[in-house]
NUMIZA-430324 format. One record per atom (N, C-alpha, C): x, y, z; residue number from 1; residue in three letters; atom name. Coordinates in steps of 0.2 Angstrom, whole numbers, m for minus. Layout:
BEGIN
[[X,Y,Z],NUM,ALA,CA];
...
***
This chain:
BEGIN
[[182,m163,535],1,UNK,N];
[[180,m157,535],1,UNK,CA];
[[180,m154,542],1,UNK,C];
[[183,m148,543],2,UNK,N];
[[183,m146,550],2,UNK,CA];
[[176,m145,553],2,UNK,C];
[[175,m145,559],3,UNK,N];
[[169,m145,563],3,UNK,CA];
[[165,m138,561],3,UNK,C];
[[168,m133,561],4,UNK,N];
[[165,m126,559],4,UNK,CA];
[[163,m126,552],4,UNK,C];
[[167,m129,547],5,UNK,N];
[[165,m129,540],5,UNK,CA];
[[159,m134,539],5,UNK,C];
[[159,m140,543],6,UNK,N];
[[153,m144,542],6,UNK,CA];
[[147,m141,545],6,UNK,C];
[[148,m138,551],7,UNK,N];
[[142,m134,553],7,UNK,CA];
[[139,m129,549],7,UNK,C];
[[143,m125,546],8,UNK,N];
[[141,m120,541],8,UNK,CA];
[[138,m123,535],8,UNK,C];
[[141,m128,533],9,UNK,N];
[[138,m132,527],9,UNK,CA];
[[131,m135,528],9,UNK,C];
[[130,m138,534],10,UNK,N];
[[124,m140,536],10,UNK,CA];
[[119,m135,537],10,UNK,C];
[[121,m129,540],11,UNK,N];
[[116,m124,541],11,UNK,CA];
[[114,m121,535],11,UNK,C];
[[118,m120,530],12,UNK,N];
[[116,m118,523],12,UNK,CA];
[[112,m123,519],12,UNK,C];
[[113,m129,520],13,UNK,N];
[[109,m134,517],13,UNK,CA];
[[102,m134,520],13,UNK,C];
[[102,m134,527],14,UNK,N];
[[95,m134,530],14,UNK,CA];
[[91,m127,528],14,UNK,C];
[[95,m122,528],15,UNK,N];
[[91,m115,526],15,UNK,CA];
[[88,m116,519],15,UNK,C];
[[92,m119,514],16,UNK,N];
[[90,m120,508],16,UNK,CA];
[[83,m124,507],16,UNK,C];
[[84,m130,511],17,UNK,N];
[[78,m134,512],17,UNK,CA];
[[72,m131,515],17,UNK,C];
[[73,m127,520],18,UNK,N];
[[67,m123,523],18,UNK,CA];
[[65,m118,518],18,UNK,C];
[[69,m115,514],19,UNK,N];
[[67,m110,509],19,UNK,CA];
[[62,m113,504],19,UNK,C];
[[64,m119,502],20,UNK,N];
[[60,m123,497],20,UNK,CA];
[[53,m125,501],20,UNK,C];
[[54,m127,507],21,UNK,N];
[[48,m129,511],21,UNK,CA];
[[43,m124,512],21,UNK,C];
[[45,m118,514],22,UNK,N];
[[41,m112,515],22,UNK,CA];
[[41,m107,509],22,UNK,C];
[[42,m109,503],23,UNK,N];
[[43,m104,498],23,UNK,CA];
[[37,m100,497],23,UNK,C];
[[31,m103,498],24,UNK,N];
[[25,m98,497],24,UNK,CA];
[[25,m93,502],24,UNK,C];
[[27,m94,508],25,UNK,N];
[[26,m89,513],25,UNK,CA];
[[32,m84,513],25,UNK,C];
[[38,m87,512],26,UNK,N];
[[44,m83,512],26,UNK,CA];
[[45,m79,505],26,UNK,C];
[[43,m82,500],27,UNK,N];
[[45,m79,493],27,UNK,CA];
[[39,m77,489],27,UNK,C];
[[33,m80,491],28,UNK,N];
[[27,m80,487],28,UNK,CA];
[[22,m75,489],28,UNK,C];
[[23,m72,495],29,UNK,N];
[[18,m67,497],29,UNK,CA];
[[12,m70,501],29,UNK,C];
[[12,m76,502],30,UNK,N];
[[6,m79,505],30,UNK,CA];
[[8,m79,513],30,UNK,C];
[[2,m80,517],31,UNK,N];
[[3,m79,524],31,UNK,CA];
[[2,m87,527],31,UNK,C];
[[7,m88,531],32,UNK,N];
[[7,m95,534],32,UNK,CA];
[[2,m95,540],32,UNK,C];
[[m4,m96,539],33,UNK,N];
[[m9,m96,545],33,UNK,CA];
[[m15,m101,543],33,UNK,C];
[[m18,m104,548],34,UNK,N];
[[m24,m108,547],34,UNK,CA];
[[m30,m104,548],34,UNK,C];
[[m30,m98,545],35,UNK,N];
[[m36,m94,546],35,UNK,CA];
[[m42,m97,543],35,UNK,C];
[[m42,m102,539],36,UNK,N];
[[m48,m105,536],36,UNK,CA];
[[m53,m107,541],36,UNK,C];
[[m50,m108,547],37,UNK,N];
[[m55,m111,553],37,UNK,CA];
[[m60,m105,555],37,UNK,C];
[[m58,m99,553],38,UNK,N];
[[m63,m94,555],38,UNK,CA];
[[m70,m94,551],38,UNK,C];
[[m69,m98,545],39,UNK,N];
[[m76,m99,541],39,UNK,CA];
[[m81,m103,545],39,UNK,C];
[[m79,m107,550],40,UNK,N];
[[m84,m111,553],40,UNK,CA];
[[m84,m109,560],40,UNK,C];
[[m81,m104,562],41,UNK,N];
[[m82,m102,569],41,UNK,CA];
[[m88,m97,570],41,UNK,C];
[[m92,m99,574],42,UNK,N];
[[m99,m95,574],42,UNK,CA];
[[m98,m88,575],42,UNK,C];
[[m93,m86,579],43,UNK,N];
[[m93,m79,581],43,UNK,CA];
[[m90,m75,575],43,UNK,C];
[[m88,m78,570],44,UNK,N];
[[m86,m75,564],44,UNK,CA];
[[m90,m75,558],44,UNK,C];
[[m96,m79,559],45,UNK,N];
[[m101,m80,553],45,UNK,CA];
[[m106,m74,553],45,UNK,C];
[[m107,m71,547],46,UNK,N];
[[m112,m66,546],46,UNK,CA];
[[m118,m70,543],46,UNK,C];
[[m122,m65,541],47,UNK,N];
[[m128,m68,537],47,UNK,CA];
[[m126,m71,531],47,UNK,C];
[[m121,m68,527],48,UNK,N];
[[m118,m70,521],48,UNK,CA];
[[m112,m73,523],48,UNK,C];
[[m111,m79,522],49,UNK,N];
[[m105,m83,524],49,UNK,CA];
[[m99,m82,520],49,UNK,C];
[[m99,m76,516],50,UNK,N];
[[m94,m75,511],50,UNK,CA];
[[m92,m80,506],50,UNK,C];
[[m97,m84,504],51,UNK,N];
[[m95,m89,499],51,UNK,CA];
[[m93,m96,502],51,UNK,C];
[[m92,m96,509],52,UNK,N];
[[m90,m102,512],52,UNK,CA];
[[m94,m108,511],52,UNK,C];
[[m101,m107,511],53,UNK,N];
[[m105,m113,510],53,UNK,CA];
[[m106,m116,517],53,UNK,C];
[[m112,m119,518],54,UNK,N];
[[m113,m122,524],54,UNK,CA];
[[m110,m129,526],54,UNK,C];
[[m107,m132,520],55,UNK,N];
[[m103,m138,521],55,UNK,CA];
[[m96,m137,521],55,UNK,C];
[[m93,m131,522],56,UNK,N];
[[m86,m130,522],56,UNK,CA];
[[m83,m134,528],56,UNK,C];
[[m77,m137,527],57,UNK,N];
[[m73,m140,532],57,UNK,CA];
[[m66,m137,532],57,UNK,C];
[[m63,m134,537],58,UNK,N];
[[m56,m132,537],58,UNK,CA];
[[m51,m138,536],58,UNK,C];
[[m46,m136,533],59,UNK,N];
[[m40,m141,532],59,UNK,CA];
[[m39,m144,538],59,UNK,C];
[[m38,m141,544],60,UNK,N];
[[m37,m144,550],60,UNK,CA];
[[m41,m140,556],60,UNK,C];
[[m46,m143,558],61,UNK,N];
[[m50,m140,563],61,UNK,CA];
[[m47,m139,570],61,UNK,C];
[[m42,m143,571],62,UNK,N];
[[m38,m143,577],62,UNK,CA];
[[m34,m137,578],62,UNK,C];
[[m33,m133,573],63,UNK,N];
[[m28,m127,573],63,UNK,CA];
[[m32,m121,574],63,UNK,C];
[[m36,m121,579],64,UNK,N];
[[m40,m114,580],64,UNK,CA];
[[m36,m110,585],64,UNK,C];
[[m32,m113,589],65,UNK,N];
[[m28,m109,594],65,UNK,CA];
[[m23,m104,591],65,UNK,C];
[[m20,m105,585],66,UNK,N];
[[m16,m100,582],66,UNK,CA];
[[m20,m94,580],66,UNK,C];
[[m25,m95,577],67,UNK,N];
[[m29,m90,574],67,UNK,CA];
[[m33,m86,580],67,UNK,C];
[[m36,m90,584],68,UNK,N];
[[m40,m86,589],68,UNK,CA];
[[m36,m84,595],68,UNK,C];
[[m30,m86,597],69,UNK,N];
[[m26,m84,602],69,UNK,CA];
[[m19,m81,601],69,UNK,C];
[[m15,m86,598],70,UNK,N];
[[m8,m84,597],70,UNK,CA];
[[m7,m78,592],70,UNK,C];
[[m10,m78,587],71,UNK,N];
[[m9,m72,582],71,UNK,CA];
[[m12,m66,585],71,UNK,C];
[[m18,m66,588],72,UNK,N];
[[m20,m60,591],72,UNK,CA];
[[m16,m57,596],72,UNK,C];
[[m13,m62,600],73,UNK,N];
[[m8,m60,606],73,UNK,CA];
[[m2,m57,603],73,UNK,C];
[[0,m60,597],74,UNK,N];
[[6,m58,594],74,UNK,CA];
[[5,m51,591],74,UNK,C];
[[m1,m49,589],75,UNK,N];
[[m2,m42,586],75,UNK,CA];
[[m3,m38,592],75,UNK,C];
[[m5,m40,598],76,UNK,N];
[[m6,m36,604],76,UNK,CA];
[[1,m35,607],76,UNK,C];
[[6,m40,607],77,UNK,N];
[[13,m39,609],77,UNK,CA];
[[16,m34,605],77,UNK,C];
[[15,m35,598],78,UNK,N];
[[19,m30,593],78,UNK,CA];
[[16,m23,595],78,UNK,C];
[[10,m22,595],79,UNK,N];
[[7,m15,596],79,UNK,CA];
[[10,m12,603],79,UNK,C];
[[10,m16,608],80,UNK,N];
[[12,m13,615],80,UNK,CA];
[[20,m12,614],80,UNK,C];
[[24,m16,612],81,UNK,N];
[[31,m15,612],81,UNK,CA];
[[33,m10,607],81,UNK,C];
[[29,m9,602],82,UNK,N];
[[31,m3,597],82,UNK,CA];
[[29,4,601],82,UNK,C];
[[25,4,606],83,UNK,N];
[[23,10,610],83,UNK,CA];
[[28,11,615],83,UNK,C];
[[33,6,616],84,UNK,N];
[[38,6,621],84,UNK,CA];
[[35,4,628],84,UNK,C];
[[30,0,628],85,UNK,N];
[[26,m3,634],85,UNK,CA];
[[27,m10,634],85,UNK,C];
[[28,m13,640],86,UNK,N];
[[28,m20,641],86,UNK,CA];
[[21,m22,642],86,UNK,C];
[[19,m27,638],87,UNK,N];
[[12,m29,638],87,UNK,CA];
[[10,m33,645],87,UNK,C];
[[10,m30,650],88,UNK,N];
[[9,m34,657],88,UNK,CA];
[[1,m36,657],88,UNK,C];
[[m3,m32,654],89,UNK,N];
[[m10,m33,655],89,UNK,CA];
[[m14,m33,649],89,UNK,C];
[[m18,m38,647],90,UNK,N];
[[m22,m38,641],90,UNK,CA];
[[m29,m36,643],90,UNK,C];
[[m31,m30,641],91,UNK,N];
[[m38,m27,642],91,UNK,CA];
[[m43,m30,637],91,UNK,C];
[[m41,m34,632],92,UNK,N];
[[m46,m36,627],92,UNK,CA];
[[m48,m43,628],92,UNK,C];
[[m46,m46,634],93,UNK,N];
[[m48,m53,635],93,UNK,CA];
[[m53,m53,641],93,UNK,C];
[[m59,m55,641],94,UNK,N];
[[m63,m55,647],94,UNK,CA];
[[m64,m48,649],94,UNK,C];
[[m63,m47,656],95,UNK,N];
[[m63,m40,659],95,UNK,CA];
[[m55,m38,660],95,UNK,C];
[[m51,m41,656],96,UNK,N];
[[m44,m40,657],96,UNK,CA];
[[m40,m46,660],96,UNK,C];
[[m34,m48,658],97,UNK,N];
[[m31,m53,661],97,UNK,CA];
[[m23,m52,661],97,UNK,C];
[[m20,m55,665],98,UNK,N];
[[m12,m54,665],98,UNK,CA];
[[m10,m57,658],98,UNK,C];
[[m6,m53,655],99,UNK,N];
[[m3,m55,648],99,UNK,CA];
[[4,m58,648],99,UNK,C];
[[8,m54,651],100,UNK,N];
[[15,m56,652],100,UNK,CA];
[[16,m62,656],100,UNK,C];
[[12,m63,661],101,UNK,N];
[[12,m69,665],101,UNK,CA];
[[9,m75,662],101,UNK,C];
[[5,m74,657],102,UNK,N];
[[2,m79,653],102,UNK,CA];
[[8,m83,650],102,UNK,C];
[[9,m89,651],103,UNK,N];
[[14,m93,649],103,UNK,CA];
[[13,m94,641],103,UNK,C];
[[7,m94,638],104,UNK,N];
[[7,m95,631],104,UNK,CA];
[[7,m89,627],104,UNK,C];
[[7,m83,630],105,UNK,N];
[[7,m77,626],105,UNK,CA];
[[14,m76,623],105,UNK,C];
[[19,m78,626],106,UNK,N];
[[26,m78,624],106,UNK,CA];
[[29,m72,622],106,UNK,C];
[[28,m67,626],107,UNK,N];
[[29,m60,625],107,UNK,CA];
[[37,m59,623],107,UNK,C];
[[41,m63,627],108,UNK,N];
[[48,m62,627],108,UNK,CA];
[[51,m68,622],108,UNK,C];
[[47,m72,619],109,UNK,N];
[[50,m77,614],109,UNK,CA];
[[54,m73,609],109,UNK,C];
[[60,m75,608],110,UNK,N];
[[64,m72,602],110,UNK,CA];
[[61,m72,596],110,UNK,C];
[[58,m78,594],111,UNK,N];
[[55,m79,588],111,UNK,CA];
[[49,m74,587],111,UNK,C];
[[45,m73,592],112,UNK,N];
[[39,m69,592],112,UNK,CA];
[[41,m61,591],112,UNK,C];
[[47,m60,594],113,UNK,N];
[[50,m53,593],113,UNK,CA];
[[51,m51,586],113,UNK,C];
[[52,m56,582],114,UNK,N];
[[53,m55,575],114,UNK,CA];
[[47,m51,572],114,UNK,C];
[[41,m52,574],115,UNK,N];
[[35,m49,572],115,UNK,CA];
[[35,m42,573],115,UNK,C];
[[39,m39,578],116,UNK,N];
[[39,m32,580],116,UNK,CA];
[[43,m28,575],116,UNK,C];
[[47,m31,570],117,UNK,N];
[[50,m28,565],117,UNK,CA];
[[46,m26,559],117,UNK,C];
[[40,m29,559],118,UNK,N];
[[36,m27,553],118,UNK,CA];
[[29,m29,555],118,UNK,C];
[[25,m31,550],119,UNK,N];
[[18,m33,551],119,UNK,CA];
[[18,m41,554],119,UNK,C];
[[13,m42,557],120,UNK,N];
[[12,m49,560],120,UNK,CA];
[[11,m54,555],120,UNK,C];
[[6,m54,550],121,UNK,N];
[[5,m59,545],121,UNK,CA];
[[11,m61,541],121,UNK,C];
[[14,m56,538],122,UNK,N];
[[20,m58,534],122,UNK,CA];
[[26,m61,538],122,UNK,C];
[[26,m60,544],123,UNK,N];
[[32,m62,548],123,UNK,CA];
[[31,m70,550],123,UNK,C];
[[25,m72,550],124,UNK,N];
[[23,m79,552],124,UNK,CA];
[[27,m84,548],124,UNK,C];
[[28,m84,542],125,UNK,N];
[[32,m88,538],125,UNK,CA];
[[40,m88,540],125,UNK,C];
[[43,m82,540],126,UNK,N];
[[50,m82,543],126,UNK,CA];
[[51,m84,550],126,UNK,C];
[[46,m83,554],127,UNK,N];
[[46,m86,561],127,UNK,CA];
[[46,m93,561],127,UNK,C];
[[42,m96,557],128,UNK,N];
[[41,m104,557],128,UNK,CA];
[[48,m107,554],128,UNK,C];
[[51,m103,549],129,UNK,N];
[[57,m106,546],129,UNK,CA];
[[63,m105,551],129,UNK,C];
[[63,m100,555],130,UNK,N];
[[68,m99,560],130,UNK,CA];
[[68,m104,565],130,UNK,C];
[[62,m105,568],131,UNK,N];
[[61,m110,573],131,UNK,CA];
[[63,m117,570],131,UNK,C];
[[61,m119,564],132,UNK,N];
[[64,m126,562],132,UNK,CA];
[[71,m126,560],132,UNK,C];
[[74,m120,558],133,UNK,N];
[[81,m120,557],133,UNK,CA];
[[85,m121,564],133,UNK,C];
[[83,m118,569],134,UNK,N];
[[86,m118,576],134,UNK,CA];
[[85,m126,578],134,UNK,C];
[[79,m129,577],135,UNK,N];
[[78,m135,579],135,UNK,CA];
[[83,m140,575],135,UNK,C];
[[83,m139,569],136,UNK,N];
[[88,m144,565],136,UNK,CA];
[[95,m143,567],136,UNK,C];
[[97,m136,567],137,UNK,N];
[[104,m135,569],137,UNK,CA];
[[106,m138,576],137,UNK,C];
[[101,m137,581],138,UNK,N];
[[102,m139,587],138,UNK,CA];
[[103,m147,588],138,UNK,C];
[[99,m150,584],139,UNK,N];
[[99,m157,583],139,UNK,CA];
[[105,m160,580],139,UNK,C];
[[108,m156,575],140,UNK,N];
[[114,m158,572],140,UNK,CA];
[[120,m157,577],140,UNK,C];
[[120,m152,581],141,UNK,N];
[[125,m150,586],141,UNK,CA];
[[125,m155,592],141,UNK,C];
[[119,m157,594],142,UNK,N];
[[118,m162,599],142,UNK,CA];
[[120,m169,597],142,UNK,C];
[[119,m171,591],143,UNK,N];
[[121,m177,588],143,UNK,CA];
[[129,m177,588],143,UNK,C];
[[132,m172,586],144,UNK,N];
[[139,m171,586],144,UNK,CA];
[[142,m172,593],144,UNK,C];
[[139,m169,598],145,UNK,N];
[[141,m169,605],145,UNK,CA];
[[141,m177,608],145,UNK,C];
[[135,m180,605],146,UNK,N];
[[134,m187,608],146,UNK,CA];
[[139,m192,604],146,UNK,C];
[[143,m189,599],147,UNK,N];
[[147,m194,596],147,UNK,CA];
[[144,m197,590],147,UNK,C];
[[139,m195,587],148,UNK,N];
[[136,m198,581],148,UNK,CA];
[[140,m197,575],148,UNK,C];
[[141,m201,571],149,UNK,N];
[[145,m201,565],149,UNK,CA];
[[142,m195,560],149,UNK,C];
[[146,m193,555],150,UNK,N];
[[144,m188,551],150,UNK,CA];
[[137,m189,547],150,UNK,C];
[[136,m195,544],151,UNK,N];
[[130,m196,541],151,UNK,CA];
[[124,m196,546],151,UNK,C];
[[125,m199,552],152,UNK,N];
[[120,m199,557],152,UNK,CA];
[[118,m192,559],152,UNK,C];
[[123,m188,560],153,UNK,N];
[[121,m181,563],153,UNK,CA];
[[118,m177,557],153,UNK,C];
[[120,m178,551],154,UNK,N];
[[116,m174,545],154,UNK,CA];
[[109,m177,545],154,UNK,C];
[[108,m183,545],155,UNK,N];
[[102,m186,545],155,UNK,CA];
[[97,m184,550],155,UNK,C];
[[100,m184,557],156,UNK,N];
[[96,m182,562],156,UNK,CA];
[[94,m174,562],156,UNK,C];
[[99,m170,560],157,UNK,N];
[[98,m163,559],157,UNK,CA];
[[93,m161,553],157,UNK,C];
[[93,m165,548],158,UNK,N];
[[88,m164,543],158,UNK,CA];
[[81,m167,543],158,UNK,C];
[[81,m172,547],159,UNK,N];
[[74,m176,548],159,UNK,CA];
[[70,m172,554],159,UNK,C];
[[73,m171,559],160,UNK,N];
[[69,m168,565],160,UNK,CA];
[[65,m162,563],160,UNK,C];
[[68,m157,560],161,UNK,N];
[[64,m151,559],161,UNK,CA];
[[58,m152,554],161,UNK,C];
[[58,m157,551],162,UNK,N];
[[53,m159,546],162,UNK,CA];
[[48,m164,549],162,UNK,C];
[[49,m166,555],163,UNK,N];
[[45,m171,558],163,UNK,CA];
[[38,m169,559],163,UNK,C];
[[33,m173,559],164,UNK,N];
[[26,m171,559],164,UNK,CA];
[[24,m167,564],164,UNK,C];
[[26,m168,570],165,UNK,N];
[[24,m164,576],165,UNK,CA];
[[26,m157,575],165,UNK,C];
[[32,m156,574],166,UNK,N];
[[35,m149,573],166,UNK,CA];
[[32,m145,567],166,UNK,C];
[[31,m149,562],167,UNK,N];
[[27,m145,556],167,UNK,CA];
[[20,m144,558],167,UNK,C];
[[17,m149,560],168,UNK,N];
[[9,m148,562],168,UNK,CA];
[[8,m142,567],168,UNK,C];
[[12,m142,572],169,UNK,N];
[[11,m137,577],169,UNK,CA];
[[15,m131,577],169,UNK,C];
[[17,m129,571],170,UNK,N];
[[20,m122,570],170,UNK,CA];
[[16,m117,573],170,UNK,C];
***
């Protein structure tokens, strides 16, 4: 099989697997977000804890950064870019902080720019799928450059995007 045909076949298979993996957020209308951590965050608790109960434990307490930082920054990026303004300064953090210069706000990240096309919450699933698709395709192409055989490069390209680290820290 020619190299471009093999690459196209691999890309299609990987996209199909990612669609199955993210089917709830890509096709099912669910949002890919660890927002359940807000139920135990003191600043989000009211007198009535909205049925969370005092013994509620989030699925992964370590995933507070996406909900408390990255997703609000993504919404801020989207808002500013839609106004035609580059988000240089974030007036909502403390007394104001540099935003574009913040290495974690990722204003110019091509994947984060996908959120500017629509709403932030529904775009989180497609953004995650796109990140893993590029990771898998890049691994496949790197394995080819390194001279890895056909089965080896397919294996590498299909296993890496589903590795624990990448999936956990989406």
